[in-house]
N, C-alpha and C positions, 0 to 999 in steps of 0.2 A: 727722592733721587738726589744723590750727591753729585754736584757738578764741579769738576776741577778744571779751571782754565789755566793752561800752562803757557806762560809767556816769559820774557826775559830779554837779555841783550842779544843783538844780532850775532850769530855764529857761536853762541854759547852752548848749543846742544839742546834747544827746546824740544825738537821733534823726538830726539832720543829719549829724553826724560819723560815726555808724554807717553811714548810707547812702553817704556819700562814701568811707568805708573799704572797704565792700563793692564799690562800683563800681571803685575802684582795683585791688582784688585780682582782680576779674573781667577788667579790662582787661589785667592782666599775664598772663592765660592760665590762671588758677586757677578751678576749679569752686567757686563761692561761693554760700553760702546766707545770706540776711539774715533773721534771726528777730526779730520785734518784737511787743510787746503793745500798742503805741500807734499805730503808723503805719497809717493807712487806705490811703495811696497811697505808692508809691515810684517816682521818676522819672516822675511823672504817671500811672502805671498803678495801678489799684486792686489791693490785695493781697487775693486771694481764696484763696490756697493755705493749706494746713495743714502742720504739721511732717511728717506722713506723706506728703502729696502737695502739695509746694510748687508755686507758679506761676512760670513762666519770664517774666521781665520785660525781660531784655536778654541779649546774648551772654555766656554764661558765668555769668549771675547769675539766681538764683531767690530768691523771697521767700515767707515764710510768716507768718501772723498767729496769735498765741496766742489761742484761744477759751476764755476762763476759764469762761464759762457752760456751754458744751458739755462741757468737761472735768469740771466739778463734777457735772453731771447723770449723766454716764457712770459716774463713780466711786461716786456715791450709789446709783444703781440696782444696780450690781454688789454693793455692800455689802449692800443690802437683800435681794438674791437669796441671798447667802451666809447671811444670818441668817434666812431665811424660816421655818425650823422653829421657832425661838424666837419669832418675831413671831406665827406662827399660834397657838402655845400661849397667847400673851398676848391674842389676839383683836385684834391691831393691824390697822388699815386701811392697806394699802400706798399709797404715793404714786406717781402717774404722772409721766411725763416732762414733760407739759404744765404741771403745777402746781409744778414745781421752779424756784426762783430761786437764783442763787449767793449764798453767804454771804460776809461779810467775811473776807479772807485766802485765798479760793479762787484768786484770780488768782496769788498767789505759788506755790502748789502747781502750778498749771497751767504756769507758766513753767519751773519746775524739771523737770517731766515733759517739756515740749517740748525742753529742752536735752538730755535723755537720748535722746529719740527722734531728734532731729536728729543727735546724735553717732554714731548707728548708720548714717547715710547715707554715700554715696560722695562726700564733699565734700573739697576741698583746704582750704577756709577756711570757718569758721562765724563769722559776725559777729552778736552778740546785742545788741539795743537793750535795755539793762537799766533798772530804775527808778533814782531818785536815789540818791546814794552811801550815805547812812545806811540806806536801805531795802535796798539791794543787800547791804551788809555783814550785815544781819540775815537776809536771804534766803539767802545763801551759808552762813551758820552753821546754818541750820535742819536740814539732814540730820543733821549730827553731834549736835545737841541732841536731836532726836527719837529717834534710835537709842539714845542714852543713856537717855532716859525709858522706851523700850520694854524695854530690858534690865533696868531696875530694877523696873518694874511687872509684867512677865511674863518672868522669867528663862528662858532657853532650856533650862536643865538640868531644869526642872520638867516639861517635856514627856516626859521619860523615864518618868514615872509615869502616863502616860495609861491604861495597862491597869488600874492600881489606882484610877483616879479614882472609879468608882462606890462601891467599898468605903470609900475615904477620905471620901467625902461622907457615908456613913452613920455612920462613926466620929466625924467632926467635927460632924455635925448641921447642916452648911451646904452649899449647893450648890457644887460645884467648877466652875472655868471650863470652858465647852464647848469641844469640839475645834475648832469653826469659829473661835473667838476666837484660838486659838494659830495656826491656819493663816493667818488674816488678818494677825496680827502678823508672822508669818514673811514673808508676801508684802510687807508694808509695809517691813520691814527690808531685804529684798532690793532693792526699788526705791530706797530711800533710800541703800543702799550704792552702787548704780549712779550715782546723782546725785552722791554724795560723791566717787566716783572720777573723775568728769568735772571737778568743781571743783578737785580736788587734782592733776589731771594736769599733767605738765610742759609740755604743749602748750596749757594754758589760761592766759591772762594778761589783766590788766585794762588798759583805757585810760580815764584820768580826763579828763573835759572840764570846764573851768571858764573863766569870763570873768575875766581877771586883775584883781585889786583887793584892797583890805584885807579885805573879808568873805570872799572866796574864799581868800585866804592863810590866814586863821584857820581856815576849815573844813578845808582840806587838811592844815594842820599838825596838827589834832586827829585827822583820819581816818588819817593816816600811822601813828599808834600802833596804831589798831584794825586796820588792814591787816596790820601786822606780827604782832599778837597772834594773828590767825587764819591766818597763814601765806600770805597772798595775794601774788602777784608782780605788780607794776605794770610793764608794758612801756612805757607812754608816758603823758605828761601833755600834753594839748592845751590851749593857751591860745587860746581862741576869741574871735572878734570883736575882734581887735587893730586899733586905729586907727593911722593913719600917724604915725610918730615925729616927722616934721618937718611942721609945719602953721603957717600964719600966724594961724589962729584960736586965740585964747588958751584957749578952753574945750577945744578938741580937744588942744592942746598939754599942758594940765594933765592930761587923761585919759591921754594917751600916757605922760607921766612917771610917773604912778601905776601904769600897767600895766607899764612897764619895771622899776620897783622890785620889783613882785610877781614878774615873770619871773626876775629875778636870784635871788630867794630860791628859786624852784622849781629853777633850775639847780643851785644849791648843795645842794639837798635831794635831788633825784631822780636826778641823774647821779652815778655810772654805773649805778645799779640800773635806770634807765629813761631813755628819751629825752624831751626836751621839744620840742614842735612848736608853731609859731605859725600860726594861721589868720586871714586878714585879715577885717575887717568889710566886707561888700559894700555897705553903705549901705541894705540892705533884708534882709528874711528870704529865705534861699535858696529857690528854687523850680525844680523840674525838673532835667533832666540837665545843662543848660548851666551852671547855677550850681554844681552839684556838681563838674563837670569843672573849673570855674574854681578852686574851692577846692583841688582836688587839685593843679592846676598851680602855684598860688601858695603852697602850704604851704612853710614854712621850718623846717628843723631847727636848733635853737639850738646854740651852741657856748659855750666858756668865754670867747671873745673879748668885749671890752666892747661892741662894736657888733653882737654876735650874728651874726657873719658866717656865711654858708653859700652853697654853690653851688646855686642853684635847680634845676639839672638833675640834681643828685645825690640830692635828697631829694624825696619826694612822699608822699602818704598810704599808698602801698603799703608804705612803711617801717614804718608802724604794725603791719603784719601780719607781715613776714618779716625786716626788717633786723637785728633783734637776735640772733636765734638760727638763722636760716636755716630749713631744713626738718627739722632734727634735733630730736628731743625733748630738752627741757631736763631733765636728771636731777634738778633741784631739790633739791640737798642742803639738809637742814634747817638753818635758822639757829640752832636750839637744839641744844646739844651738851653732853655730859657729859664732864668732865675729871677725871682722877686727878691730884691735886696733886703727888705725888711724881714720877709719870711725866712730867708736863708740865715740872716743874723739871729733870728729867734730860734731856729733849729739848732744852730751851733751853741747858743747860750744854754739851751735845755740839755744838750749832750754834756756840756761841761758841768752844769748843775747836778746832773745825775751822778757823774763821777765824784763830785765833791761831797755828795751825800751818802757815800758807800763806806762810811766808817774808816776813812783814810786808807782804803785798800790800795789806792794808787798814790804815789808820792812823786812830786816833781822835784826839780833841782833845788828849789827853795822851800820844800815842805809840801804840805797838802795843797790841793787845788783851791784857790780862793773863790769865794762866791762873788759873782759879779751881778750888778743890777740888770734886770731884764731890759732889753732895748725898748724904747718908747716908739709906738707907731706914729706919734706926732712928729718925730724927726724924719719920717719916711716921706719922700716926695713922689712915691709911686714908680720909682725907677725900676726898669726891667733890664736884665743883662742877658744877651744872647752869647753863649760860649761856643766857639767853633774850634775844634781840635785840629790844628794844622802843624804837626810835628815837622821840624826842620825849616819852617818859614822864617824869612829874614825881613825885618822891618822895612829896609830900603827897597825891597822888591815886592812890597805888598801895597795894593791900592783897593779902595772901596768906593763904590758909587751906588747911590740909591736912585732907582727909577720907579716911581709909583710903589707897587707892592712887591718889587723885586730888589735884590741886592746883587750887584755885579762885583765879584771877587776875583782879583788877579793876583796870583802868587808866582813870581818868576815867569816861566813860560806857560803857565796854566791859567785858564780863565773859566769861570763857571758863573752862570746866572741862576740864582736860587730864589724861590718864592719865600717871602717872609712868613713866619708863623702868624696865625690869625690874630694873636694877642698883640703883635707888634705893628700891624698894618695901620692902626689908628694912633701911632706914636711917631715922634720925631727923633732923629738920631742926635744923641747928646754927646757922643764921643766914642772912641775906640782905643784899645791898647793891646799889645802883643807881649805875652809873658810866658816863658817856659813852653813854647809851642802851642799856646792857646790864645786865640783871638777873641777878645771880649768886646762886644759892641753894646753900648748903653743906649737905652731908649727911654724917653719920658712921654707920658700920655699927652696927646694933643687936645686941649680943652675944646677946640672947635668940633672934634669928632667924637668925643665921649659925652654920654648923657650927664647932665648936671643935676645934682641933688637939690631938692626944693625944701 
């Protein structure tokens, strides 16, 4: 299943692009589900379906609306039932369904749960209309963060002492956590793990929607670093509401020039990691299937050519769904990698040596490649380098803190706590540097934690 998470800047037309993308996928013969927390109608039809029972609104296209209020009430009542014994001992008065109103933040949890439920369906394509970009970044980071909190507050290994809990409570003189608390924590962790697997799947990608301009350029420039920090893949950037490039109206011509400058930056920034698409300004807000079909037909895929040339018949919004990777799952090799300094130097040496031994097939500026002596392992101190790709990161806005087996990374407004690879947990940090958008953290083995040769 291909999952397309459509997000972008506020007011840039995310819902419209999500609906047009879903319509294009359905028109291409793929069973498509459009999931939205905002749209009341799609293609002029009211969205009454749920993630469990979506409503069919067109050939090959179903839609579902996320009901944050209903999801909150169901989860709260379930938790209340599980804690009924403790609540009865306290003499608490239970709350009924009718008196429950959703709390701030419940819509985010409802959307994450809806993504998991919808991912279990028999769909070829799932298009999700997500919140604005900054909110989406925080939302997609939530499962990983909450699972870390649960592991710290209620470690799973403590559950092994459940049989000794009454005795431990007497010895300690304080009540021990009840079994229902551990069971609830385990259930939450399982659900969060499912959501995290959906987010991190190779078949999940983001589509960013923005109206090109200076403010949008600044916002995406900052967001690019945050997207890389959390490991999200961007499949497409949609420049929405593009005005005609050639116009006799001076005001329209100035807006077009401003938009073109922004699009050029996006081309240099996002290709080849993602595609850049142009959607025309219709002169009004899109309404109904006809306008969405027109957007699909008039979508242009940018190229590196100065005039942004493209064959209109070769590109449409269906390319946002499948053009990059087809129907195969993207293995998504991590952009963060651990490198052994000596082994990397040896690999490079052998590559150069292989070229130098090919009867002068390749010639450098000063003649053939010279043969260099093989690097000596005696010069290696066991240094390991962890390379973290953080495009757009600025040194003055970057901080690193190691806490045990974790590394706290702060880049501008974004922060993530990541587990160290196993090879680095018995090492000490020797230094770090930022070059060309790659953060390189050097580690040296800690003699106190590595076995000593005899």
